[in-house]
MIMAR-518109 format. One record per atom (N, C-alpha, C): residue number from 1; residue in three letters; atom name; x, y, z. Coordinates in steps of 0.2 Angstrom, whole numbers, plus 2048, in hexadecimal, padded with zeros to 3 digits. Layout:
N
+-----+--------+-------+-----+-----+-----+
: num : residu : atome :   u :   v :   w :
+-----+--------+-------+-----+-----+-----+
: NUM :    Ala :    CA :   X :   Y :   Z :
...
+-----+--------+-------+-----+-----+-----+
***
This chain:
118
+-----+--------+-------+-----+-----+-----+
: num : residu : atome :   u :   v :   w :
+-----+--------+-------+-----+-----+-----+
:   1 :    Met :     N : 932 : 80E : 3DC :
:   1 :    Met :    CA : 933 : 808 : 3D8 :
:   1 :    Met :     C : 93B : 806 : 3D9 :
:   2 :    Leu :     N : 93C : 800 : 3D9 :
:   2 :    Leu :    CA : 943 : 7FD : 3DA :
:   2 :    Leu :     C : 946 : 7FD : 3D3 :
:   3 :    Thr :     N : 94C : 7FF : 3D2 :
:   3 :    Thr :    CA : 94F : 7FF : 3CC :
:   3 :    Thr :     C : 955 : 7FA : 3CC :
:   4 :    Arg :     N : 955 : 7F6 : 3C8 :
:   4 :    Arg :    CA : 95B : 7F1 : 3C8 :
:   4 :    Arg :     C : 960 : 7F3 : 3C3 :
:   5 :    Thr :     N : 966 : 7F1 : 3C5 :
:   5 :    Thr :    CA : 96C : 7F4 : 3C1 :
:   5 :    Thr :     C : 96F : 7EF : 3BB :
:   6 :    Ser :     N : 96C : 7E9 : 3BB :
:   6 :    Ser :    CA : 96F : 7E5 : 3B6 :
:   6 :    Ser :     C : 96A : 7E0 : 3B3 :
:   7 :    Lys :     N : 96B : 7DE : 3AD :
:   7 :    Lys :    CA : 966 : 7D9 : 3AA :
:   7 :    Lys :     C : 965 : 7D3 : 3AE :
:   8 :    Asn :     N : 96B : 7D1 : 3B1 :
:   8 :    Asn :    CA : 96B : 7CA : 3B5 :
:   8 :    Asn :     C : 967 : 7CB : 3BB :
:   9 :    Ser :     N : 967 : 7D1 : 3BF :
:   9 :    Ser :    CA : 963 : 7D2 : 3C5 :
:   9 :    Ser :     C : 95C : 7D3 : 3C3 :
:  10 :    Asn :     N : 95A : 7D6 : 3BD :
:  10 :    Asn :    CA : 953 : 7D6 : 3BA :
:  10 :    Asn :     C : 951 : 7CF : 3B9 :
:  11 :    Arg :     N : 955 : 7CA : 3B6 :
:  11 :    Arg :    CA : 953 : 7C4 : 3B4 :
:  11 :    Arg :     C : 952 : 7C0 : 3BB :
:  12 :    Arg :     N : 956 : 7C1 : 3C0 :
:  12 :    Arg :    CA : 955 : 7BD : 3C6 :
:  12 :    Arg :     C : 94F : 7BF : 3C9 :
:  13 :    His :     N : 94D : 7C5 : 3C9 :
:  13 :    His :    CA : 946 : 7C8 : 3CC :
:  13 :    His :     C : 941 : 7C4 : 3C8 :
:  14 :    Val :     N : 941 : 7C4 : 3C2 :
:  14 :    Val :    CA : 93C : 7C1 : 3BE :
:  14 :    Val :     C : 93B : 7BA : 3BF :
:  15 :    His :     N : 941 : 7B6 : 3C0 :
:  15 :    His :    CA : 941 : 7AF : 3C2 :
:  15 :    His :     C : 93E : 7AE : 3C8 :
:  16 :    Lys :     N : 93F : 7B2 : 3CD :
:  16 :    Lys :    CA : 93C : 7B1 : 3D4 :
:  16 :    Lys :     C : 934 : 7B2 : 3D3 :
:  17 :    Arg :     N : 932 : 7B6 : 3CF :
:  17 :    Arg :    CA : 92B : 7B7 : 3CE :
:  17 :    Arg :     C : 928 : 7B1 : 3CA :
:  18 :    Ile :     N : 92C : 7AE : 3C6 :
:  18 :    Ile :    CA : 929 : 7A8 : 3C2 :
:  18 :    Ile :     C : 929 : 7A2 : 3C7 :
:  19 :    Arg :     N : 92E : 7A2 : 3CB :
:  19 :    Arg :    CA : 92F : 79C : 3D0 :
:  19 :    Arg :     C : 929 : 79C : 3D5 :
:  20 :    Lys :     N : 926 : 7A1 : 3D6 :
:  20 :    Lys :    CA : 920 : 7A1 : 3DB :
:  20 :    Lys :     C : 91A : 79D : 3D8 :
:  21 :    Lys :     N : 91A : 79D : 3D1 :
:  21 :    Lys :    CA : 915 : 799 : 3CE :
:  21 :    Lys :     C : 916 : 793 : 3CB :
:  22 :    Val :     N : 91D : 791 : 3CA :
:  22 :    Val :    CA : 91F : 78B : 3C6 :
:  22 :    Val :     C : 922 : 786 : 3CC :
:  23 :    Leu :     N : 91F : 780 : 3CC :
:  23 :    Leu :    CA : 921 : 77B : 3D1 :
:  23 :    Leu :     C : 922 : 775 : 3CD :
:  24 :    Gly :     N : 928 : 771 : 3CE :
:  24 :    Gly :    CA : 929 : 76B : 3CB :
:  24 :    Gly :     C : 927 : 765 : 3D0 :
:  25 :    Thr :     N : 924 : 760 : 3CE :
:  25 :    Thr :    CA : 923 : 75A : 3D2 :
:  25 :    Thr :     C : 927 : 754 : 3CF :
:  26 :    Ala :     N : 926 : 74E : 3D2 :
:  26 :    Ala :    CA : 929 : 748 : 3CF :
:  26 :    Ala :     C : 926 : 746 : 3C9 :
:  27 :    Glu :     N : 91F : 747 : 3C8 :
:  27 :    Glu :    CA : 91C : 745 : 3C2 :
:  27 :    Glu :     C : 91D : 74A : 3BD :
:  28 :    Arg :     N : 91D : 751 : 3BF :
:  28 :    Arg :    CA : 91E : 756 : 3BA :
:  28 :    Arg :     C : 923 : 75B : 3BC :
:  29 :    Pro :     N : 92A : 759 : 3BB :
:  29 :    Pro :    CA : 92F : 75D : 3BE :
:  29 :    Pro :     C : 930 : 764 : 3BA :
:  30 :    Arg :     N : 934 : 769 : 3BD :
:  30 :    Arg :    CA : 935 : 76F : 3BA :
:  30 :    Arg :     C : 93B : 76F : 3B6 :
:  31 :    Leu :     N : 93A : 771 : 3AF :
:  31 :    Leu :    CA : 940 : 771 : 3AB :
:  31 :    Leu :     C : 943 : 778 : 3AB :
:  32 :    Asn :     N : 948 : 779 : 3AF :
:  32 :    Asn :    CA : 94C : 77F : 3B0 :
:  32 :    Asn :     C : 951 : 780 : 3AB :
:  33 :    Val :     N : 952 : 787 : 3A9 :
:  33 :    Val :    CA : 957 : 789 : 3A4 :
:  33 :    Val :     C : 95B : 78E : 3A7 :
:  34 :    Tyr :     N : 962 : 78D : 3A6 :
:  34 :    Tyr :    CA : 967 : 792 : 3A8 :
:  34 :    Tyr :     C : 96B : 793 : 3A2 :
:  35 :    Arg :     N : 96B : 79A : 3A0 :
:  35 :    Arg :    CA : 96F : 79C : 39A :
:  35 :    Arg :     C : 975 : 7A0 : 39C :
:  36 :    Ser :     N : 97B : 79D : 39A :
:  36 :    Ser :    CA : 981 : 7A2 : 39B :
:  36 :    Ser :     C : 983 : 7A4 : 395 :
:  37 :    Leu :     N : 988 : 7A8 : 395 :
:  37 :    Leu :    CA : 98B : 7AB : 38E :
:  37 :    Leu :     C : 98D : 7A5 : 38A :
:  38 :    Asn :     N : 991 : 7A0 : 38C :
:  38 :    Asn :    CA : 994 : 79B : 388 :
:  38 :    Asn :     C : 990 : 795 : 388 :
:  39 :    His :     N : 98B : 793 : 38D :
:  39 :    His :    CA : 988 : 78D : 38D :
:  39 :    His :     C : 981 : 78E : 38F :
:  40 :    Ile :     N : 97D : 788 : 38E :
:  40 :    Ile :    CA : 976 : 788 : 391 :
:  40 :    Ile :     C : 975 : 782 : 395 :
:  41 :    Tyr :     N : 972 : 782 : 39B :
:  41 :    Tyr :    CA : 971 : 77D : 39F :
:  41 :    Tyr :     C : 96A : 77C : 3A1 :
:  42 :    Val :     N : 968 : 775 : 3A1 :
:  42 :    Val :    CA : 961 : 774 : 3A3 :
:  42 :    Val :     C : 960 : 76E : 3A8 :
:  43 :    Gln :     N : 95B : 76F : 3AC :
:  43 :    Gln :    CA : 95A : 769 : 3B1 :
:  43 :    Gln :     C : 953 : 768 : 3B2 :
:  44 :    Leu :     N : 951 : 762 : 3B4 :
:  44 :    Leu :    CA : 94A : 760 : 3B6 :
:  44 :    Leu :     C : 94B : 75F : 3BD :
:  45 :    Ile :     N : 947 : 763 : 3C1 :
:  45 :    Ile :    CA : 947 : 764 : 3C8 :
:  45 :    Ile :     C : 940 : 762 : 3CB :
:  46 :    Asp :     N : 941 : 75E : 3D0 :
:  46 :    Asp :    CA : 93B : 75C : 3D4 :
:  46 :    Asp :     C : 93B : 761 : 3DA :
:  47 :    Asp :     N : 937 : 766 : 3DB :
:  47 :    Asp :    CA : 938 : 76B : 3E0 :
:  47 :    Asp :     C : 935 : 768 : 3E7 :
:  48 :    Leu :     N : 931 : 763 : 3E7 :
:  48 :    Leu :    CA : 92E : 761 : 3ED :
:  48 :    Leu :     C : 934 : 75D : 3F1 :
:  49 :    Lys :     N : 938 : 75A : 3ED :
:  49 :    Lys :    CA : 93E : 756 : 3F0 :
:  49 :    Lys :     C : 944 : 75B : 3F0 :
:  50 :    Gly :     N : 944 : 760 : 3EC :
:  50 :    Gly :    CA : 94A : 764 : 3EB :
:  50 :    Gly :     C : 950 : 760 : 3E8 :
:  51 :    Ala :     N : 94E : 75C : 3E3 :
:  51 :    Ala :    CA : 953 : 758 : 3DF :
:  51 :    Ala :     C : 953 : 759 : 3D8 :
:  52 :    Thr :     N : 959 : 759 : 3D5 :
:  52 :    Thr :    CA : 959 : 759 : 3CE :
:  52 :    Thr :     C : 959 : 752 : 3CB :
:  53 :    Leu :     N : 954 : 751 : 3C7 :
:  53 :    Leu :    CA : 953 : 74A : 3C4 :
:  53 :    Leu :     C : 957 : 749 : 3BE :
:  54 :    Val :     N : 958 : 74E : 3B9 :
:  54 :    Val :    CA : 95C : 74D : 3B3 :
:  54 :    Val :     C : 95F : 754 : 3B1 :
:  55 :    Ser :     N : 965 : 754 : 3AF :
:  55 :    Ser :    CA : 968 : 75A : 3AC :
:  55 :    Ser :     C : 96B : 759 : 3A6 :
:  56 :    Ala :     N : 96C : 75E : 3A2 :
:  56 :    Ala :    CA : 970 : 75E : 39C :
:  56 :    Ala :     C : 973 : 765 : 39B :
:  57 :    Asn :     N : 978 : 766 : 397 :
:  57 :    Asn :    CA : 97B : 76C : 396 :
:  57 :    Asn :     C : 97F : 76C : 390 :
:  58 :    Ser :     N : 981 : 772 : 38D :
:  58 :    Ser :    CA : 985 : 772 : 387 :
:  58 :    Ser :     C : 98C : 772 : 388 :
:  59 :    Ala :     N : 98F : 771 : 38E :
:  59 :    Ala :    CA : 996 : 771 : 390 :
:  59 :    Ala :     C : 998 : 76A : 390 :
:  60 :    Glu :     N : 993 : 765 : 390 :
:  60 :    Glu :    CA : 995 : 75E : 391 :
:  60 :    Glu :     C : 999 : 75B : 38B :
:  61 :    Gly :     N : 99F : 759 : 38C :
:  61 :    Gly :    CA : 9A3 : 756 : 387 :
:  61 :    Gly :     C : 9A5 : 759 : 381 :
:  62 :    Lys :     N : 9A4 : 760 : 381 :
:  62 :    Lys :    CA : 9A6 : 763 : 37A :
:  62 :    Lys :     C : 9AB : 769 : 37B :
:  63 :    Lys :     N : 9AE : 76A : 376 :
:  63 :    Lys :    CA : 9B3 : 770 : 376 :
:  63 :    Lys :     C : 9AF : 776 : 372 :
:  64 :    Gly :     N : 9B0 : 77C : 374 :
:  64 :    Gly :    CA : 9AD : 781 : 370 :
:  64 :    Gly :     C : 9A7 : 784 : 374 :
:  65 :    Thr :     N : 9A4 : 788 : 370 :
:  65 :    Thr :    CA : 99E : 78B : 373 :
:  65 :    Thr :     C : 998 : 787 : 373 :
:  66 :    Gly :     N : 994 : 789 : 378 :
:  66 :    Gly :    CA : 98D : 786 : 379 :
:  66 :    Gly :     C : 988 : 78B : 379 :
:  67 :    Gly :     N : 98A : 791 : 377 :
:  67 :    Gly :    CA : 986 : 797 : 378 :
:  67 :    Gly :     C : 982 : 799 : 371 :
:  68 :    Asn :     N : 980 : 794 : 36E :
:  68 :    Asn :    CA : 97C : 795 : 367 :
:  68 :    Asn :     C : 976 : 791 : 367 :
:  69 :    Leu :     N : 972 : 792 : 362 :
:  69 :    Leu :    CA : 96C : 78F : 361 :
:  69 :    Leu :     C : 96D : 787 : 360 :
:  70 :    Ala :     N : 972 : 785 : 35C :
:  70 :    Ala :    CA : 973 : 77E : 35B :
:  70 :    Ala :     C : 974 : 77A : 361 :
:  71 :    Ala :     N : 978 : 77D : 366 :
:  71 :    Ala :    CA : 97A : 77A : 36C :
:  71 :    Ala :     C : 973 : 77A : 370 :
:  72 :    Ala :     N : 96F : 77F : 370 :
:  72 :    Ala :    CA : 969 : 77F : 374 :
:  72 :    Ala :     C : 964 : 77A : 372 :
:  73 :    Lys :     N : 964 : 779 : 36B :
:  73 :    Lys :    CA : 960 : 773 : 368 :
:  73 :    Lys :     C : 962 : 76C : 36A :
:  74 :    Ser :     N : 969 : 76B : 36A :
:  74 :    Ser :    CA : 96B : 765 : 36C :
:  74 :    Ser :     C : 96A : 764 : 374 :
:  75 :    Val :     N : 96B : 769 : 378 :
:  75 :    Val :    CA : 969 : 768 : 37F :
:  75 :    Val :     C : 962 : 766 : 380 :
:  76 :    Gly :     N : 95D : 769 : 37D :
:  76 :    Gly :    CA : 956 : 768 : 37D :
:  76 :    Gly :     C : 955 : 761 : 37B :
:  77 :    Lys :     N : 958 : 75E : 376 :
:  77 :    Lys :    CA : 957 : 758 : 374 :
:  77 :    Lys :     C : 95A : 753 : 379 :
:  78 :    Ser :     N : 95F : 754 : 37C :
:  78 :    Ser :    CA : 963 : 750 : 381 :
:  78 :    Ser :     C : 95F : 750 : 387 :
:  79 :    Ile :     N : 95C : 755 : 38A :
:  79 :    Ile :    CA : 958 : 755 : 390 :
:  79 :    Ile :     C : 952 : 751 : 38F :
:  80 :    Ala :     N : 94F : 751 : 389 :
:  80 :    Ala :    CA : 949 : 74E : 388 :
:  80 :    Ala :     C : 94A : 746 : 387 :
:  81 :    Glu :     N : 950 : 744 : 384 :
:  81 :    Glu :    CA : 951 : 73D : 384 :
:  81 :    Glu :     C : 953 : 73A : 38B :
:  82 :    Arg :     N : 957 : 73E : 38F :
:  82 :    Arg :    CA : 958 : 73C : 396 :
:  82 :    Arg :     C : 952 : 73C : 39A :
:  83 :    Ala :     N : 94D : 740 : 399 :
:  83 :    Ala :    CA : 947 : 740 : 39D :
:  83 :    Ala :     C : 943 : 73A : 39B :
:  84 :    Lys :     N : 942 : 739 : 395 :
:  84 :    Lys :    CA : 93F : 733 : 393 :
:  84 :    Lys :     C : 942 : 72C : 395 :
:  85 :    Ala :     N : 948 : 72C : 396 :
:  85 :    Ala :    CA : 94B : 726 : 399 :
:  85 :    Ala :     C : 94A : 725 : 3A0 :
:  86 :    Lys :     N : 948 : 72B : 3A4 :
:  86 :    Lys :    CA : 946 : 72B : 3AB :
:  86 :    Lys :     C : 93F : 72A : 3AB :
:  87 :    Gly :     N : 93B : 72A : 3A6 :
:  87 :    Gly :    CA : 934 : 729 : 3A6 :
:  87 :    Gly :     C : 930 : 730 : 3A7 :
:  88 :    Ile :     N : 933 : 735 : 3A5 :
:  88 :    Ile :    CA : 930 : 73C : 3A6 :
:  88 :    Ile :     C : 92E : 73E : 39F :
:  89 :    Glu :     N : 927 : 740 : 39F :
:  89 :    Glu :    CA : 924 : 742 : 398 :
:  89 :    Glu :     C : 922 : 749 : 398 :
:  90 :    Lys :     N : 91F : 74B : 39E :
:  90 :    Lys :    CA : 91D : 752 : 39F :
:  90 :    Lys :     C : 921 : 756 : 3A4 :
:  91 :    Val :     N : 922 : 75C : 3A2 :
:  91 :    Val :    CA : 926 : 761 : 3A6 :
:  91 :    Val :     C : 922 : 768 : 3A7 :
:  92 :    Val :     N : 925 : 76C : 3AB :
:  92 :    Val :    CA : 923 : 773 : 3AC :
:  92 :    Val :     C : 929 : 777 : 3AA :
:  93 :    Phe :     N : 928 : 77B : 3A5 :
:  93 :    Phe :    CA : 92E : 77F : 3A2 :
:  93 :    Phe :     C : 92F : 785 : 3A7 :
:  94 :    Asp :     N : 935 : 786 : 3A9 :
:  94 :    Asp :    CA : 937 : 78C : 3AD :
:  94 :    Asp :     C : 93D : 78F : 3A9 :
:  95 :    Arg :     N : 93B : 795 : 3A6 :
:  95 :    Arg :    CA : 940 : 798 : 3A1 :
:  95 :    Arg :     C : 946 : 79C : 3A5 :
:  96 :    Gly :     N : 945 : 79C : 3AC :
:  96 :    Gly :    CA : 94B : 79F : 3B0 :
:  96 :    Gly :     C : 94B : 7A6 : 3B0 :
:  97 :    Gly :     N : 946 : 7AA : 3AE :
:  97 :    Gly :    CA : 946 : 7B1 : 3AD :
:  97 :    Gly :     C : 948 : 7B4 : 3A7 :
:  98 :    Tyr :     N : 94A : 7AF : 3A2 :
:  98 :    Tyr :    CA : 94D : 7B1 : 39C :
:  98 :    Tyr :     C : 947 : 7B2 : 397 :
:  99 :    Ile :     N : 947 : 7B6 : 392 :
:  99 :    Ile :    CA : 942 : 7B8 : 38D :
:  99 :    Ile :     C : 941 : 7B1 : 389 :
: 100 :    Tyr :     N : 93B : 7AF : 387 :
: 100 :    Tyr :    CA : 93A : 7A9 : 383 :
: 100 :    Tyr :     C : 93C : 7AB : 37C :
: 101 :    His :     N : 942 : 7AB : 37A :
: 101 :    His :    CA : 945 : 7AD : 374 :
: 101 :    His :     C : 94B : 7AA : 373 :
: 102 :    Gly :     N : 94E : 7A9 : 36D :
: 102 :    Gly :    CA : 954 : 7A7 : 36C :
: 102 :    Gly :     C : 956 : 7A0 : 36E :
: 103 :    Arg :     N : 95B : 79F : 372 :
: 103 :    Arg :    CA : 95E : 799 : 375 :
: 103 :    Arg :     C : 959 : 795 : 379 :
: 104 :    Val :     N : 955 : 799 : 37D :
: 104 :    Val :    CA : 950 : 796 : 382 :
: 104 :    Val :     C : 94A : 793 : 37E :
: 105 :    Lys :     N : 948 : 797 : 379 :
: 105 :    Lys :    CA : 943 : 794 : 375 :
: 105 :    Lys :     C : 945 : 78E : 370 :
: 106 :    Ala :     N : 94B : 78E : 36E :
: 106 :    Ala :    CA : 94E : 789 : 36A :
: 106 :    Ala :     C : 94E : 782 : 36E :
: 107 :    Leu :     N : 950 : 783 : 375 :
: 107 :    Leu :    CA : 951 : 77E : 379 :
: 107 :    Leu :     C : 94A : 77B : 37A :
: 108 :    Ala :     N : 945 : 77F : 37C :
: 108 :    Ala :    CA : 93E : 77D : 37D :
: 108 :    Ala :     C : 93B : 779 : 377 :
: 109 :    Asp :     N : 93C : 77C : 371 :
: 109 :    Asp :    CA : 939 : 779 : 36B :
: 109 :    Asp :     C : 93C : 772 : 36A :
: 110 :    Ser :     N : 943 : 772 : 36B :
: 110 :    Ser :    CA : 946 : 76B : 36A :
: 110 :    Ser :     C : 944 : 766 : 36F :
: 111 :    Ala :     N : 943 : 768 : 375 :
: 111 :    Ala :    CA : 941 : 763 : 37A :
: 111 :    Ala :     C : 93A : 761 : 378 :
: 112 :    Arg :     N : 936 : 765 : 376 :
: 112 :    Arg :    CA : 92F : 763 : 374 :
: 112 :    Arg :     C : 92F : 75E : 36E :
: 113 :    Glu :     N : 933 : 760 : 369 :
: 113 :    Glu :    CA : 934 : 75B : 363 :
: 113 :    Glu :     C : 936 : 755 : 365 :
: 114 :    Ala :     N : 93B : 754 : 36B :
: 114 :    Ala :    CA : 93D : 74E : 36D :
: 114 :    Ala :     C : 938 : 74A : 371 :
: 115 :    Gly :     N : 933 : 74D : 373 :
: 115 :    Gly :    CA : 92E : 749 : 377 :
: 115 :    Gly :     C : 92B : 74C : 37D :
: 116 :    Leu :     N : 92F : 751 : 380 :
: 116 :    Leu :    CA : 92C : 754 : 386 :
: 116 :    Leu :     C : 926 : 758 : 385 :
: 117 :    Gln :     N : 921 : 758 : 38A :
: 117 :    Gln :    CA : 91B : 75C : 38A :
: 117 :    Gln :     C : 91B : 761 : 38F :
: 118 :    Phe :     N : 91A : 767 : 38C :
: 118 :    Phe :    CA : 919 : 76D : 391 :
: 118 :    Phe :     C : 916 : 773 : 38D :
+-----+--------+-------+-----+-----+-----+
***
């Protein structure tokens, strides 16, 4: 059995496993989440074209930290509004190998409340 030395290498391994199953299309793009220590980033990706359709993050135009639940909720709301403006209603959620808990869950719940379906 292969042992990994860090949480991030474990996360990347899980993300590879998830990506084998999750595919974004133009009609139903992949909602990808990246969580750093200080910020949270999210993109809607069309994997067939290899293009990012919409993106949002907690570092946009703010001073201070974006590494908390309030920032994750605002990013979720922001990505849903931008997606609706582009005519996107349904997405496939890609948690990026992170546990569906805390900031990732807050972002997903906020995006659902703002109108995205996944």
